[in-house]
C-alpha positions as CSV (number, residue, x, y, z in Angstrom):
1,M,-18.0,10.6,17.9
2,T,-20.6,10.8,15.2
3,L,-19.9,13.0,12.3
4,N,-22.7,14.1,10.0
5,G,-21.8,15.2,6.5
6,P,-22.0,18.9,5.4
7,T,-25.5,20.2,6.0
8,I,-27.0,22.6,3.5
9,H,-28.6,25.7,5.0
10,P,-30.6,28.2,2.8
11,T,-29.4,31.8,2.8
12,T,-30.9,35.1,1.6
13,N,-29.4,34.8,-1.9
14,E,-30.5,31.1,-2.2
15,T,-27.0,29.8,-2.5
16,A,-26.0,26.6,-0.6
17,I,-23.4,27.0,2.2
18,A,-21.9,23.7,3.5
19,T,-21.0,23.6,7.2
20,Y,-20.1,20.7,9.4
21,S,-22.4,19.7,12.2
22,W,-21.2,17.1,14.8
23,G,-22.7,15.4,17.8
24,L,-21.3,14.5,21.1
25,P,-19.9,11.0,22.0
26,P,-22.3,8.5,23.6
27,N,-20.7,9.2,27.0
28,G,-21.5,12.9,26.8
29,L,-17.9,14.0,26.7
30,P,-16.9,16.7,24.2
31,P,-14.7,15.8,21.2
32,N,-11.0,15.7,22.0
33,G,-8.4,17.8,20.3
34,H,-7.5,15.1,17.7
35,Q,-11.1,14.9,16.6
36,K,-11.4,18.6,16.3
37,R,-8.3,18.8,14.2
38,L,-9.7,16.2,11.8
39,L,-12.9,18.2,11.5
40,A,-11.0,21.4,10.8
41,Q,-9.0,19.6,8.1
42,E,-12.2,18.3,6.4
43,A,-13.7,21.8,6.6
44,R,-10.8,23.3,4.8
45,L,-11.0,20.7,2.0
46,L,-14.8,21.4,1.8
47,K,-14.2,25.1,1.5
48,K,-11.8,24.6,-1.5
49,H,-14.4,22.6,-3.4
50,L,-17.5,24.6,-2.6
51,A,-17.1,27.0,-5.5
52,A,-16.8,24.1,-7.9
53,I,-19.9,22.5,-6.5
54,E,-22.0,25.7,-6.9
55,A,-20.7,26.3,-10.4
56,R,-21.7,22.8,-11.4
57,R,-25.2,23.2,-9.9
58,F,-25.7,26.5,-11.7
59,L,-24.7,25.0,-15.0
60,H,-27.1,22.1,-14.3
61,R,-30.0,24.4,-13.6
62,R,-29.4,26.5,-16.7
63,T,-29.0,23.4,-18.9
64,N,-32.3,21.9,-17.6
65,G,-34.3,25.1,-18.0
66,H,-34.6,26.1,-14.4
67,I,-33.3,29.6,-15.2
68,S,-33.0,31.7,-18.3
69,S,-30.2,33.9,-19.5
70,G,-29.5,36.9,-17.4
71,S,-31.9,35.9,-14.6
72,A,-31.4,34.1,-11.3
73,S,-33.4,31.1,-10.3
74,Q,-34.9,30.4,-6.9
75,S,-34.9,26.6,-7.4
76,F,-32.2,24.0,-7.2
77,P,-31.9,20.6,-9.1
78,S,-33.5,17.7,-7.4
79,L,-30.8,15.8,-5.4
80,K,-31.3,12.6,-3.5
81,D,-29.4,11.0,-0.6
82,R,-28.4,7.4,-0.2
83,E,-31.9,6.3,0.8
84,G,-33.6,8.0,-2.1
85,R,-35.0,11.0,-0.2
86,E,-34.9,14.4,-1.9
87,M,-32.5,17.0,-0.6
88,N,-33.9,20.5,-1.3
89,P,-31.7,23.2,0.1
90,R,-34.8,25.1,1.1
91,L,-35.7,22.4,3.6
92,R,-34.1,22.4,7.0
93,D,-33.2,18.7,7.4
94,S,-30.2,17.3,9.1
95,D,-29.9,14.5,6.5
96,R,-28.9,16.7,3.6
97,F,-25.4,16.0,2.2
98,V,-23.0,17.3,-0.4
99,S,-20.5,14.9,-1.7
100,L,-17.0,16.1,-2.3
101,P,-15.4,15.3,-5.7
102,R,-12.6,12.8,-5.5
103,P,-9.5,13.3,-7.7
104,S,-9.0,10.8,-10.4
105,L,-5.9,8.8,-11.3
106,G,-3.2,10.6,-13.3
107,K,-2.5,9.7,-16.9
108,D,1.1,8.7,-16.2
109,N,0.3,6.2,-13.4
110,E,1.3,3.0,-15.3
111,S,-1.6,1.4,-13.4
112,D,-3.9,-1.3,-14.6
113,S,-7.0,0.3,-13.0
114,P,-9.6,0.7,-15.7
115,T,-11.4,4.1,-16.0
116,P,-14.3,3.4,-18.3
117,G,-16.6,6.3,-19.5
118,P,-20.3,6.6,-18.6
119,S,-22.1,3.5,-19.5
120,A,-25.3,3.3,-21.5
121,Q,-27.4,2.7,-18.4
122,N,-26.7,6.2,-17.0
123,G,-26.5,7.9,-20.3
124,G,-23.5,10.0,-19.3
125,S,-25.7,12.3,-17.1
126,N,-24.0,14.9,-15.0
127,E,-26.0,14.0,-12.0
128,T,-24.4,10.6,-11.8
129,A,-20.8,11.6,-12.8
130,A,-19.5,11.3,-9.3
131,F,-21.2,7.9,-8.7
132,R,-20.6,5.8,-11.8
133,P,-20.6,2.0,-11.0
134,W,-19.1,-0.3,-13.6
135,T,-21.5,-2.4,-15.7
136,A,-20.8,-5.8,-17.3
137,V,-20.0,-3.9,-20.5
138,D,-17.4,-1.8,-18.7
139,I,-15.8,-4.9,-17.1
140,L,-15.7,-6.9,-20.3
141,R,-14.5,-4.0,-22.5
142,R,-10.9,-4.7,-21.6
143,G,-11.1,-8.4,-22.2
144,T,-12.6,-11.6,-20.8
145,Q,-9.5,-12.9,-19.0
146,P,-8.0,-11.7,-15.8
147,R,-5.0,-9.4,-16.3
148,D,-1.6,-9.4,-14.5
149,P,-1.0,-6.4,-12.2
150,S,1.3,-3.7,-13.5
151,W,4.5,-4.5,-11.7
152,L,7.1,-2.1,-10.6
153,C,9.3,-5.1,-9.5
154,D,8.2,-8.3,-11.2
155,S,6.0,-10.5,-9.0
156,L,6.8,-8.5,-5.8
157,I,5.9,-4.8,-5.9
158,P,2.7,-3.8,-7.9
159,L,2.1,-0.2,-9.0
160,G,-0.7,1.7,-7.3
161,R,-0.8,-0.5,-4.3
162,L,0.1,-0.2,-0.6
163,V,2.9,-2.6,0.4
164,L,4.0,-3.4,4.0
165,L,7.5,-4.5,5.0
166,S,7.6,-5.6,8.6
167,A,10.4,-7.0,10.8
168,Y,11.7,-7.0,14.3
169,A,14.1,-4.2,15.3
170,K,17.6,-4.3,13.7
171,V,16.8,-7.4,11.5
172,G,17.6,-5.4,8.3
173,K,14.3,-4.1,6.8
174,T,15.7,-0.6,6.1
175,E,18.7,-2.0,4.3
176,L,16.4,-4.2,2.2
177,A,14.2,-1.2,1.4
178,Y,17.1,1.0,0.3
179,Q,18.4,-1.8,-1.9
180,L,15.0,-1.9,-3.5
181,A,15.0,1.9,-4.0
182,L,18.3,1.9,-5.8
183,D,17.5,-1.1,-8.0
184,V,14.2,0.5,-9.0
185,A,15.9,3.9,-9.7
186,R,18.5,2.2,-11.9
187,G,16.2,-0.4,-13.5
188,E,18.3,-3.3,-12.2
189,P,16.9,-6.6,-10.9
190,F,16.0,-6.8,-7.2
191,L,16.5,-10.2,-5.6
192,G,16.6,-11.7,-9.1
193,Y,13.3,-10.1,-10.1
194,A,13.3,-7.5,-12.9
195,T,12.3,-3.9,-12.4
196,R,11.1,-1.3,-15.0
197,S,13.8,-0.9,-17.6
198,G,15.5,2.5,-17.6
199,G,14.6,3.0,-13.9
200,R,11.9,5.0,-12.2
201,A,12.0,7.9,-9.8
202,V,11.9,7.0,-6.1
203,L,11.0,9.1,-3.0
204,I,12.2,8.1,0.4
205,L,10.5,9.7,3.4
206,A,13.1,9.0,6.1
207,V,11.2,10.2,9.1
208,E,13.0,8.0,11.6
209,E,16.8,8.0,11.1
210,H,19.2,10.8,11.5
211,P,19.8,12.7,8.2
212,E,23.6,11.8,8.4
213,D,22.8,8.1,8.8
214,V,20.5,8.3,5.7
215,R,23.3,9.9,3.7
216,N,25.9,7.3,4.8
217,R,23.5,4.5,4.0
218,L,23.0,5.8,0.4
219,L,26.8,6.3,0.0
220,K,27.5,2.8,1.2
221,H,25.1,1.5,-1.6
222,G,27.1,3.6,-4.1
223,V,24.5,6.2,-5.1
224,K,25.3,8.0,-8.3
225,L,24.4,11.3,-9.9
226,T,22.3,9.6,-12.5
227,D,20.2,7.7,-9.9
228,Q,16.6,9.0,-9.8
229,M,16.6,9.3,-6.0
230,H,14.6,11.8,-3.9
231,V,15.1,11.8,-0.1
232,Y,13.2,13.8,2.6
233,P,15.1,13.2,5.9
234,K,12.7,15.0,8.1
235,R,9.4,14.4,9.8
236,L,6.1,15.3,8.1
237,A,4.2,18.0,9.9
238,P,1.3,17.7,10.0
239,P,1.5,14.0,9.1
240,I,-1.7,13.5,7.2
241,G,-2.1,17.0,5.9
242,M,1.4,17.2,4.4
243,L,1.1,13.7,2.9
244,L,-2.2,14.6,1.1
245,T,-1.0,18.0,-0.2
246,T,2.7,18.7,-0.5
247,V,3.9,15.1,-0.9
248,R,1.1,14.2,-3.3
249,R,1.9,17.2,-5.6
250,Y,5.6,16.4,-5.5
251,I,4.9,12.8,-6.6
252,A,2.9,14.0,-9.6
253,Q,5.4,16.7,-10.5
254,H,8.4,14.4,-10.5
255,K,6.7,11.2,-11.7
256,I,7.6,9.2,-8.6
257,R,6.8,5.5,-8.9
258,L,8.0,4.2,-5.6
259,V,7.4,5.9,-2.2
260,I,9.1,4.5,0.9
261,L,8.0,5.5,4.4
262,D,10.6,4.7,7.0
263,T,9.0,4.0,9.4
264,L,5.2,3.9,10.1
265,S,5.8,4.2,13.8
266,S,7.6,7.5,13.4
267,W,4.9,8.9,11.1
268,W,1.6,8.1,12.6
269,A,0.2,9.1,16.1
270,P,-2.9,7.0,16.8
271,E,-4.3,7.1,20.3
272,S,-3.7,3.3,20.4
273,E,-1.9,1.1,17.9
274,N,-4.2,-1.8,18.9
275,S,-7.3,0.1,18.0
276,N,-8.5,-0.9,14.6
277,V,-10.5,2.4,14.3
278,D,-7.4,4.5,14.8
279,V,-5.3,2.3,12.6
280,H,-7.9,2.5,9.8
281,R,-8.0,6.3,10.1
282,W,-4.2,6.6,9.6
283,I,-3.7,4.0,7.0
284,T,-6.5,5.2,4.7
285,P,-4.5,8.3,3.5
286,L,-1.6,6.1,2.6
287,L,-3.9,3.8,0.6
288,D,-5.5,6.8,-1.1
289,L,-2.0,8.1,-2.0
290,A,-1.2,4.9,-3.8
291,R,-4.5,4.7,-5.6
292,H,-4.6,8.4,-6.7
293,T,-1.0,8.7,-7.8
294,G,-0.5,5.2,-9.2
295,A,2.8,4.9,-7.3
296,A,3.7,1.9,-5.2
297,V,3.8,3.0,-1.5
298,L,6.1,0.8,0.7
299,V,5.6,1.3,4.4
300,L,8.2,-0.1,6.9
301,H,6.9,-1.3,10.3
302,H,8.0,-3.3,13.3
303,D,7.0,-6.7,14.6
304,R,5.6,-7.3,18.0
305,K,7.7,-9.0,20.7
306,G,5.7,-12.2,20.8
307,G,6.1,-12.9,17.1
308,G,3.6,-15.0,15.2
309,Q,2.8,-16.5,11.8
310,Y,0.8,-15.5,8.7
311,G,1.2,-11.8,9.4
312,E,0.1,-12.0,13.1
313,Q,3.6,-10.8,14.2
314,V,2.9,-7.3,12.7
315,R,2.6,-4.8,15.5
316,G,-0.7,-3.0,16.0
317,G,-4.3,-3.7,15.2
318,G,-5.3,-6.3,12.6
319,D,-6.8,-3.7,10.3
320,L,-3.2,-2.7,9.3
321,L,-2.7,-6.1,7.6
322,A,-6.2,-6.0,6.2
323,Q,-5.8,-2.7,4.5
324,V,-2.5,-3.3,2.7
325,D,-2.4,-5.0,-0.7
326,Q,0.9,-6.8,-0.2
327,A,2.7,-7.6,3.1
328,F,6.3,-8.9,3.5
329,M,7.7,-10.1,6.8
330,L,11.5,-10.3,7.2
331,K,12.7,-12.9,9.8
332,R,16.0,-14.3,11.0
333,G,14.7,-17.8,10.7
334,K,15.4,-20.9,12.8
335,H,19.0,-22.4,12.7
336,L,20.0,-20.0,9.9
337,P,23.4,-18.4,9.7
338,K,23.7,-14.8,11.0
339,T,23.8,-13.4,7.4
340,Q,20.7,-15.2,6.1
341,R,17.0,-14.0,6.4
342,V,13.6,-15.4,5.4
343,L,11.3,-13.0,3.5
344,E,7.7,-14.2,3.9
345,N,4.7,-12.9,2.0
346,E,1.0,-12.5,2.8
347,G,-1.1,-10.6,0.2
348,R,-3.6,-10.5,-2.6
349,Y,-1.1,-11.7,-5.3
350,R,-0.1,-15.2,-4.3
351,R,-0.7,-16.3,-7.9
352,W,2.5,-14.4,-8.8
353,T,4.4,-13.7,-5.6
354,P,6.4,-16.5,-3.9
355,S,5.2,-17.3,-0.3
356,A,8.8,-17.1,1.0
357,L,12.4,-16.3,-0.1
358,L,15.7,-17.2,1.5
359,L,18.0,-14.2,1.4
360,D,21.7,-13.9,2.1
361,Y,23.4,-10.6,3.0
362,T,26.8,-10.8,1.4
363,G,29.3,-9.1,-0.9
364,D,31.3,-5.9,-0.9
365,P,29.4,-3.6,-0.4
366,P,27.0,-6.1,1.2
367,R,23.6,-6.6,-0.4
368,Y,20.8,-9.1,-0.2
369,L,20.9,-12.0,-2.7
370,S,18.1,-14.5,-3.2
371,L,18.8,-18.2,-2.5
372,G,15.4,-19.3,-3.8
373,T,12.6,-20.5,-1.6
374,P,13.2,-22.6,1.5
375,K,11.4,-25.5,-0.3
376,D,13.4,-25.1,-3.5
377,R,15.6,-28.2,-3.9
378,S,17.3,-27.4,-7.1
379,I,21.1,-28.1,-7.3
380,E,22.1,-24.5,-7.8
381,T,20.0,-23.3,-4.9
382,L,21.3,-25.9,-2.5
383,K,24.9,-25.2,-3.6
384,A,24.4,-21.5,-3.0
385,R,23.0,-22.2,0.5
386,V,26.0,-24.3,1.5
387,I,28.5,-21.8,0.2
388,S,26.7,-18.9,1.9
389,T,26.6,-20.8,5.2
390,L,30.4,-21.6,5.1
391,R,31.2,-18.0,4.2
392,S,29.2,-16.8,7.2
393,E,30.1,-19.4,9.8
394,G,33.6,-20.5,8.8
395,T,34.6,-24.2,9.3
396,L,31.7,-26.5,10.2
397,S,31.3,-30.2,10.9
398,T,29.0,-32.3,8.8
399,G,26.3,-32.3,11.4
400,A,26.4,-28.5,12.0
401,L,26.4,-27.8,8.3
402,M,23.4,-30.0,7.7
403,K,21.6,-28.3,10.5
404,K,22.4,-24.8,9.3
405,T,21.3,-25.6,5.7
406,A,18.3,-27.8,6.7
407,L,19.5,-30.6,4.4
408,K,19.0,-34.3,4.9
409,W,21.9,-36.7,4.4
410,K,21.1,-37.8,0.9
411,S,20.8,-34.2,-0.5
412,F,23.8,-33.0,1.6
413,K,26.1,-35.8,0.2
414,K,25.1,-35.0,-3.3
415,I,25.7,-31.3,-3.0
416,I,29.0,-31.5,-1.0
417,N,30.5,-34.0,-3.5
418,R,29.8,-31.5,-6.3
419,L,31.4,-28.7,-4.4
420,L,34.4,-30.9,-3.7
421,A,34.7,-31.7,-7.4
422,E,34.5,-28.0,-8.3
423,K,37.2,-27.3,-5.6
424,A,34.9,-24.8,-3.9
425,V,35.3,-26.4,-0.5
426,S,38.0,-28.3,1.4
427,R,37.5,-31.3,3.8
428,S,39.5,-32.1,6.9
429,G,39.0,-34.9,9.5
430,T,38.8,-38.7,9.1
431,G,35.1,-38.9,9.4
432,H,35.3,-41.4,12.3
433,K,33.8,-41.1,15.8
434,G,35.4,-38.2,17.6
435,D,36.9,-36.8,14.4
436,P,34.1,-35.9,12.0
437,H,34.6,-34.3,8.6
438,R,34.9,-30.6,8.7
439,W,34.2,-28.3,5.7
440,T,35.8,-25.0,4.8
441,L,35.2,-22.6,1.9
442,R,38.4,-22.9,-0.1
443,N,38.6,-19.2,-1.0
444,D,36.3,-16.3,-0.4
445,D,36.6,-15.3,-4.0
446,H,34.3,-18.1,-4.9
447,A,31.1,-16.1,-5.5
448,T,27.8,-17.4,-4.2
449,P,25.9,-18.7,-7.2
450,V,22.6,-16.9,-7.6
451,P,19.9,-19.4,-8.6
452,R,17.2,-18.6,-11.1
453,S,14.2,-17.1,-9.4
454,S,12.1,-20.3,-9.7
455,A,10.2,-19.6,-6.5
456,S,7.4,-18.0,-8.4
457,E,7.3,-20.8,-10.9
458,R,8.0,-18.4,-13.7
459,P,11.2,-17.0,-15.3
460,T,12.4,-13.6,-14.4
461,R,11.5,-11.3,-17.3
462,R,12.5,-7.8,-18.5
463,L,9.6,-5.4,-17.9
464,L,8.6,-2.9,-20.4
465,A,9.7,0.7,-20.1
C-alpha cells in the first residue's frame, strides 16, 4: 500500500486542512483492516497537531510582513518539499506535505544524546527548526573524543536504547529479567556489574503471564515496599496506541528508567513474523519509546526451533535484530550442568560489553551469578565453575567433571588440588582403572566464589546517581 503524506487543500477562508490520501495496492485490492487502522491512528495524531501547525504559520507570516495587525492575509510562507519544489496551499498538487513535529527528549532522561541548538549555518530560522542537521561545530562542541554510553547497568544495559533478550522456551529469560528489574530498582549489582546508585524506577509490562504468577515471582525474589517497582499484568489494547500515549506519559510522570516487555510475541500482531516490513512497523514504536523517554526498553522474545549463532536463532524476520541496539541470547550450552546458562551478546557496544558470560542459577532464593566468560581462565573463575558443577550434579568422576567444566587435565589438576587444600571438596576412589577418582562437594554451605567481572576487561565500578 502506498501512503502519501497529508495533502493540503485550499478552503474558502484560506486555511490549510490536512487530510490523508492513499492509493490502492499494486494488485488492485483495497487496503485491509490493519492498514485502515494505521491510517486512522495517523489521522488522529495529525488532527491534534494541526492547530499548532496553523499557529506557527500565522506567526511566521506576521513576522515576515505577509500580514499587518488586525488584517488577514491571503498568502502563505513559501514551503518546499524534499526535492526543492515549492508547496503553495493554493495549488492543487498531490506532492504537498505537512511534517508533524516530533517530541524531543525529556530533561530527566540521563541520556548521552546531544541536543545542540541551531547552528550558525541555519541562523536559528523557524523554517528549519524541525529539520536541523548537526554541523561539525555541533559534533565537536561536546569534545573531540568518543564518549561512553550512559549506562543503566554498567557495560550491559545503556539508557535510551532498545535491548533484546531472547531464549528458547523455559530456559529462564523471564527469571533473569526480573532479577535485573529488582537490582536496578534497588541500585544493587547485576551479575557483578554495577547499576545506578540509589536505584531507578522500573516498569514491567507483563502481558504474557498470569497476574498471580507475576506476583509470586516478585515475592520469591523478596520484593520490598521500598523497591521502585511498577507492574502492569495485563495486555495493552490497542498495542501501539496505548504504548505511545498512556505508557509513555506514565514513564515521564514516574521517571521510569527501565521498561521490560514480557514478551514481544504476546504484544505484537504482525501478519507474518518473518516479514521484515511487518517486523519493522511493530518495532519502530518501541525504538521511539526508548529514544523519546530516555529509558532503557528491554524486550523479551523467543528463539526459533532450529537455533543458530550470532543472533540467527532469534525468531522472526532479521529486521528485529537489526533494529535493536543491544541483543542478548540466553542458552543452555553444550555439556553444561542443568543450572548453568550462557549469555551471549550481539550489539553496537562490543567495546564495553562482553561477548559471552557463563551464569549459574543457585542460592536461596535462587538467582543468577556470573562465573565470568567461557574463555576466562583465572583461578577464581575456574574454582567457581567446579564448585557450581558439583553442587548441581552431585558426585562426579574425574572425566565427567572435566567434561562438564570444559577443563583440560593440566588446568583441572591445578584447580582440584586447590579445592582439596581448602577442604571444599572430598575425593573417593583409588584412581586406577575401573575405580576412578570421584569428587564431591564437602558441604553445601561452601558458597560459590563470585569472580571479578573481568569479562569486559575493566573493573566493575559504582555508577553515579
